[in-house]
VMD Tcl script that builds the backbone (N, CA, C; Angstrom):
set m [mol new atoms 252]
animate dup $m
set s [atomselect $m all]
$s set {name element resname resid chain x y z} {
  {N N MET 1 A -162.295 -64.446 -74.221}
  {CA C MET 1 A -161.843 -64.987 -72.882}
  {C C MET 1 A -161.255 -63.149 -72.669}
  {N N ASP 2 A -161.470 -62.717 -70.729}
  {CA C ASP 2 A -160.948 -61.815 -70.509}
  {C C ASP 2 A -159.723 -61.365 -70.374}
  {N N LYS 3 A -158.914 -60.720 -70.517}
  {CA C LYS 3 A -157.382 -60.834 -70.426}
  {C C LYS 3 A -157.313 -60.181 -68.941}
  {N N ASP 4 A -157.831 -59.472 -68.405}
  {CA C ASP 4 A -157.882 -58.832 -67.037}
  {C C ASP 4 A -158.298 -60.400 -65.969}
  {N N ALA 5 A -158.846 -61.372 -65.790}
  {CA C ALA 5 A -158.291 -62.612 -65.401}
  {C C ALA 5 A -157.408 -62.914 -65.746}
  {N N ASP 6 A -156.242 -62.849 -65.828}
  {CA C ASP 6 A -154.527 -63.414 -66.023}
  {C C ASP 6 A -154.460 -62.230 -65.516}
  {N N THR 7 A -154.308 -60.880 -65.153}
  {CA C THR 7 A -153.752 -60.304 -64.343}
  {C C THR 7 A -153.721 -60.203 -63.108}
  {N N PRO 8 A -152.888 -60.412 -62.423}
  {CA C PRO 8 A -152.452 -60.855 -60.951}
  {C C PRO 8 A -153.080 -58.862 -60.122}
  {N N PRO 9 A -154.202 -59.941 -59.321}
  {CA C PRO 9 A -155.167 -58.460 -58.604}
  {C C PRO 9 A -154.207 -56.824 -57.584}
  {N N ALA 10 A -154.594 -56.155 -58.215}
  {CA C ALA 10 A -153.675 -54.919 -57.587}
  {C C ALA 10 A -153.111 -54.755 -56.321}
  {N N ARG 11 A -152.444 -54.402 -56.317}
  {CA C ARG 11 A -151.450 -54.290 -54.424}
  {C C ARG 11 A -150.775 -53.653 -54.851}
  {N N SER 12 A -150.911 -53.121 -53.160}
  {CA C SER 12 A -149.596 -52.007 -52.637}
  {C C SER 12 A -147.890 -52.853 -52.862}
  {N N PRO 13 A -147.768 -52.386 -53.142}
  {CA C PRO 13 A -145.789 -52.761 -52.502}
  {C C PRO 13 A -145.613 -53.332 -50.993}
  {N N THR 14 A -144.950 -54.159 -50.555}
  {CA C THR 14 A -144.227 -53.820 -49.579}
  {C C THR 14 A -142.811 -52.726 -49.423}
  {N N ALA 15 A -142.208 -52.944 -47.994}
  {CA C ALA 15 A -141.828 -51.633 -48.038}
  {C C ALA 15 A -140.945 -51.680 -48.997}
  {N N THR 16 A -140.415 -53.358 -49.038}
  {CA C THR 16 A -139.076 -53.496 -49.365}
  {C C THR 16 A -139.102 -52.799 -51.158}
  {N N GLN 17 A -139.770 -53.265 -51.385}
  {CA C GLN 17 A -140.482 -53.727 -52.716}
  {C C GLN 17 A -140.606 -51.712 -52.949}
  {N N ARG 18 A -141.467 -50.980 -52.020}
  {CA C ARG 18 A -141.823 -49.989 -52.730}
  {C C ARG 18 A -140.148 -49.341 -52.801}
  {N N ARG 19 A -139.234 -49.237 -51.687}
  {CA C ARG 19 A -137.746 -48.795 -51.220}
  {C C ARG 19 A -136.537 -49.053 -52.970}
  {N N TRP 20 A -137.231 -50.093 -54.183}
  {CA C TRP 20 A -136.635 -50.214 -55.136}
  {C C TRP 20 A -136.924 -49.874 -56.066}
  {N N LEU 21 A -138.561 -50.149 -56.170}
  {CA C LEU 21 A -139.298 -48.743 -57.354}
  {C C LEU 21 A -139.425 -48.245 -57.231}
  {N N GLU 22 A -138.982 -47.233 -55.863}
  {CA C GLU 22 A -138.474 -45.506 -55.573}
  {C C GLU 22 A -137.612 -45.542 -56.841}
  {N N ARG 23 A -136.416 -46.244 -55.946}
  {CA C ARG 23 A -134.986 -45.533 -57.115}
  {C C ARG 23 A -134.622 -45.750 -58.211}
  {N N GLY 24 A -136.009 -46.133 -59.137}
  {CA C GLY 24 A -135.968 -46.103 -60.102}
  {C C GLY 24 A -136.899 -45.089 -60.808}
  {N N LEU 25 A -137.555 -44.325 -59.864}
  {CA C LEU 25 A -138.285 -42.849 -60.272}
  {C C LEU 25 A -137.145 -41.963 -60.516}
  {N N ASP 26 A -136.686 -41.416 -60.581}
  {CA C ASP 26 A -135.394 -40.956 -60.874}
  {C C ASP 26 A -134.377 -41.036 -62.312}
  {N N GLN 27 A -134.534 -42.723 -62.917}
  {CA C GLN 27 A -132.925 -42.413 -63.487}
  {C C GLN 27 A -133.268 -42.678 -64.362}
  {N N PRO 28 A -132.686 -42.526 -65.624}
  {CA C PRO 28 A -133.033 -42.442 -67.248}
  {C C PRO 28 A -133.531 -43.709 -68.031}
  {N N GLY 29 A -135.275 -43.365 -68.307}
  {CA C GLY 29 A -135.670 -44.455 -68.572}
  {C C GLY 29 A -136.672 -45.677 -67.996}
  {N N GLY 30 A -136.623 -45.026 -66.611}
  {CA C GLY 30 A -136.228 -46.048 -65.450}
  {C C GLY 30 A -136.006 -46.941 -64.283}
  {N N LYS 31 A -134.400 -47.424 -64.756}
  {CA C LYS 31 A -133.882 -47.916 -64.493}
  {C C LYS 31 A -133.548 -48.465 -63.351}
  {N N LEU 32 A -134.105 -49.532 -62.983}
  {CA C LEU 32 A -133.390 -50.419 -61.127}
  {C C LEU 32 A -132.503 -51.123 -61.203}
  {N N PRO 33 A -131.664 -50.281 -60.327}
  {CA C PRO 33 A -130.588 -50.780 -59.964}
  {C C PRO 33 A -130.621 -52.577 -59.639}
  {N N LEU 34 A -129.498 -52.655 -59.024}
  {CA C LEU 34 A -129.241 -54.034 -58.834}
  {C C LEU 34 A -128.764 -54.511 -58.025}
  {N N PHE 35 A -127.902 -53.830 -57.165}
  {CA C PHE 35 A -127.786 -53.369 -55.902}
  {C C PHE 35 A -128.810 -52.154 -55.054}
  {N N ASP 36 A -128.290 -52.881 -53.573}
  {CA C ASP 36 A -129.025 -51.567 -52.504}
  {C C ASP 36 A -128.430 -50.284 -51.975}
  {N N GLY 37 A -128.145 -49.677 -51.776}
  {CA C GLY 37 A -127.115 -48.338 -51.242}
  {C C GLY 37 A -126.478 -48.341 -50.280}
  {N N ASN 38 A -126.233 -50.241 -49.941}
  {CA C ASN 38 A -125.530 -50.586 -49.821}
  {C C ASN 38 A -124.449 -51.942 -50.083}
  {N N GLY 39 A -124.499 -51.725 -50.850}
  {CA C GLY 39 A -123.891 -52.835 -52.080}
  {C C GLY 39 A -123.844 -53.987 -51.943}
  {N N ARG 40 A -124.959 -54.548 -51.895}
  {CA C ARG 40 A -125.796 -55.917 -51.354}
  {C C ARG 40 A -126.499 -55.807 -52.475}
  {N N ARG 41 A -126.475 -56.613 -53.430}
  {CA C ARG 41 A -128.017 -58.010 -54.221}
  {C C ARG 41 A -129.506 -58.022 -54.037}
  {N N ILE 42 A -129.668 -56.710 -55.311}
  {CA C ILE 42 A -131.255 -56.483 -54.871}
  {C C ILE 42 A -131.823 -58.546 -54.952}
  {N N ALA 43 A -132.679 -58.451 -54.049}
  {CA C ALA 43 A -132.919 -60.222 -53.996}
  {C C ALA 43 A -134.134 -60.833 -55.191}
  {N N ASP 44 A -133.964 -61.628 -55.603}
  {CA C ASP 44 A -134.492 -62.218 -56.732}
  {C C ASP 44 A -136.056 -62.251 -56.661}
  {N N ASN 45 A -136.547 -62.787 -54.584}
  {CA C ASN 45 A -137.714 -62.869 -54.912}
  {C C ASN 45 A -138.447 -61.564 -55.138}
  {N N THR 46 A -137.252 -60.576 -54.658}
  {CA C THR 46 A -138.762 -58.668 -55.093}
  {C C THR 46 A -138.637 -58.237 -56.315}
  {N N VAL 47 A -136.934 -58.753 -56.946}
  {CA C VAL 47 A -138.157 -57.779 -58.822}
  {C C VAL 47 A -138.644 -59.427 -58.985}
  {N N ARG 48 A -138.714 -61.233 -58.596}
  {CA C ARG 48 A -139.451 -61.559 -59.823}
  {C C ARG 48 A -141.233 -61.038 -58.598}
  {N N SER 49 A -141.113 -60.748 -57.867}
  {CA C SER 49 A -142.701 -60.264 -57.794}
  {C C SER 49 A -143.474 -58.511 -58.148}
  {N N CYS 50 A -142.670 -58.428 -58.381}
  {CA C CYS 50 A -142.312 -57.112 -58.963}
  {C C CYS 50 A -143.057 -56.994 -59.887}
  {N N LEU 51 A -141.924 -58.172 -60.576}
  {CA C LEU 51 A -142.427 -58.807 -61.894}
  {C C LEU 51 A -144.083 -59.058 -61.879}
  {N N GLU 52 A -144.108 -59.886 -61.767}
  {CA C GLU 52 A -145.132 -60.620 -61.050}
  {C C GLU 52 A -146.914 -59.564 -61.290}
  {N N ARG 53 A -146.145 -58.217 -60.764}
  {CA C ARG 53 A -147.938 -56.982 -60.426}
  {C C ARG 53 A -146.899 -56.307 -61.682}
  {N N GLY 54 A -146.709 -56.753 -62.713}
  {CA C GLY 54 A -146.119 -55.752 -63.510}
  {C C GLY 54 A -145.723 -54.448 -63.805}
  {N N TRP 55 A -145.394 -53.995 -62.286}
  {CA C TRP 55 A -144.178 -53.062 -61.427}
  {C C TRP 55 A -143.279 -52.946 -62.762}
  {N N VAL 56 A -142.364 -54.151 -63.022}
  {CA C VAL 56 A -141.423 -53.446 -63.553}
  {C C VAL 56 A -141.198 -54.979 -64.702}
  {N N GLU 57 A -140.236 -54.367 -65.616}
  {CA C GLU 57 A -140.800 -55.025 -66.683}
  {C C GLU 57 A -139.134 -55.831 -67.530}
  {N N PRO 58 A -138.621 -56.460 -68.568}
  {CA C PRO 58 A -136.620 -57.151 -67.870}
  {C C PRO 58 A -136.808 -55.509 -69.060}
  {N N TRP 59 A -135.436 -55.344 -69.203}
  {CA C TRP 59 A -134.759 -53.745 -69.624}
  {C C TRP 59 A -133.670 -54.307 -71.192}
  {N N PHE 60 A -132.802 -55.435 -70.394}
  {CA C PHE 60 A -131.792 -55.927 -71.540}
  {C C PHE 60 A -131.472 -56.960 -70.519}
  {N N ALA 61 A -130.382 -57.778 -71.386}
  {CA C ALA 61 A -129.657 -59.272 -70.618}
  {C C ALA 61 A -128.560 -58.422 -70.412}
  {N N ASN 62 A -128.500 -59.389 -69.268}
  {CA C ASN 62 A -126.981 -59.057 -68.780}
  {C C ASN 62 A -125.663 -59.681 -69.419}
  {N N PRO 63 A -124.884 -59.486 -69.916}
  {CA C PRO 63 A -123.672 -60.279 -70.728}
  {C C PRO 63 A -123.372 -60.966 -69.536}
  {N N LEU 64 A -122.548 -59.848 -68.755}
  {CA C LEU 64 A -121.936 -60.267 -67.467}
  {C C LEU 64 A -122.596 -61.552 -66.501}
  {N N LYS 65 A -123.725 -61.510 -66.561}
  {CA C LYS 65 A -125.096 -62.025 -65.830}
  {C C LYS 65 A -125.873 -62.809 -66.191}
  {N N PRO 66 A -126.140 -63.387 -66.905}
  {CA C PRO 66 A -126.629 -63.766 -67.403}
  {C C PRO 66 A -128.642 -64.002 -67.228}
  {N N ASP 67 A -127.835 -64.391 -65.470}
  {CA C ASP 67 A -128.829 -64.736 -64.385}
  {C C ASP 67 A -130.181 -63.366 -63.936}
  {N N TRP 68 A -129.033 -62.289 -63.536}
  {CA C TRP 68 A -129.518 -61.268 -62.896}
  {C C TRP 68 A -130.167 -60.174 -64.182}
  {N N LEU 69 A -132.021 -59.906 -63.208}
  {CA C LEU 69 A -132.562 -59.426 -64.781}
  {C C LEU 69 A -132.087 -57.199 -65.120}
  {N N VAL 70 A -131.810 -57.367 -65.895}
  {CA C VAL 70 A -131.657 -56.079 -65.248}
  {C C VAL 70 A -133.238 -54.976 -65.993}
  {N N CYS 71 A -133.859 -54.376 -65.007}
  {CA C CYS 71 A -135.008 -54.358 -65.077}
  {C C CYS 71 A -135.633 -52.347 -65.437}
  {N N ARG 72 A -136.357 -52.380 -65.636}
  {CA C ARG 72 A -137.217 -50.362 -65.792}
  {C C ARG 72 A -138.580 -50.221 -64.917}
  {N N LEU 73 A -138.683 -49.234 -64.902}
  {CA C LEU 73 A -140.273 -49.297 -64.117}
  {C C LEU 73 A -141.345 -50.137 -65.772}
  {N N THR 74 A -143.015 -50.228 -65.178}
  {CA C THR 74 A -143.473 -49.421 -65.881}
  {C C THR 74 A -144.161 -48.547 -65.125}
  {N N GLU 75 A -145.252 -48.364 -66.053}
  {CA C GLU 75 A -146.335 -47.457 -65.645}
  {C C GLU 75 A -146.748 -47.666 -64.401}
  {N N ALA 76 A -147.484 -48.507 -64.517}
  {CA C ALA 76 A -148.306 -48.839 -63.194}
  {C C ALA 76 A -146.777 -49.374 -61.938}
  {N N GLY 77 A -145.648 -50.346 -61.995}
  {CA C GLY 77 A -144.872 -49.191 -61.555}
  {C C GLY 77 A -144.712 -47.361 -60.518}
  {N N ARG 78 A -144.743 -47.232 -61.531}
  {CA C ARG 78 A -144.497 -45.311 -61.229}
  {C C ARG 78 A -145.224 -45.453 -60.225}
  {N N LYS 79 A -146.203 -45.353 -60.156}
  {CA C LYS 79 A -147.816 -45.598 -59.749}
  {C C LYS 79 A -147.773 -46.472 -58.053}
  {N N ALA 80 A -147.613 -47.141 -58.138}
  {CA C ALA 80 A -147.231 -48.488 -57.096}
  {C C ALA 80 A -145.898 -47.008 -56.187}
  {N N ALA 81 A -145.071 -46.693 -56.759}
  {CA C ALA 81 A -144.752 -46.145 -56.116}
  {C C ALA 81 A -144.017 -45.036 -55.736}
  {N N GLY 82 A -144.733 -44.094 -56.512}
  {CA C GLY 82 A -145.223 -43.459 -55.951}
  {C C GLY 82 A -147.248 -43.012 -54.733}
  {N N GLU 83 A -147.573 -44.016 -53.704}
  {CA C GLU 83 A -148.657 -44.295 -53.445}
  {C C GLU 83 A -147.656 -43.577 -51.774}
  {N N GLY 84 A -149.271 -43.396 -51.285}
  {CA C GLY 84 A -149.261 -43.470 -49.676}
  {C C GLY 84 A -147.976 -42.123 -49.417}
}
mol reanalyze $m
mol bondsrecalc $m
mol representation Tube
mol addrep $m
């Protein structure tokens, strides 16, 4: 079975996804924030869609909020954030 068949098609991030991904570019380990610049939590659909596309990966479990995903950029995420 071709493993690429299970990989979602390459796609450019939306403006919202790109803004979030860009915030990890200058962070140690590519860590992505849980909150935007206005103090609002990053939307779950933004996080999950980036996970599905392989742009981010879970980094560690958040013991205070186990339902919140703490993520970091993957190499594909670095490339997606740098597009355009």
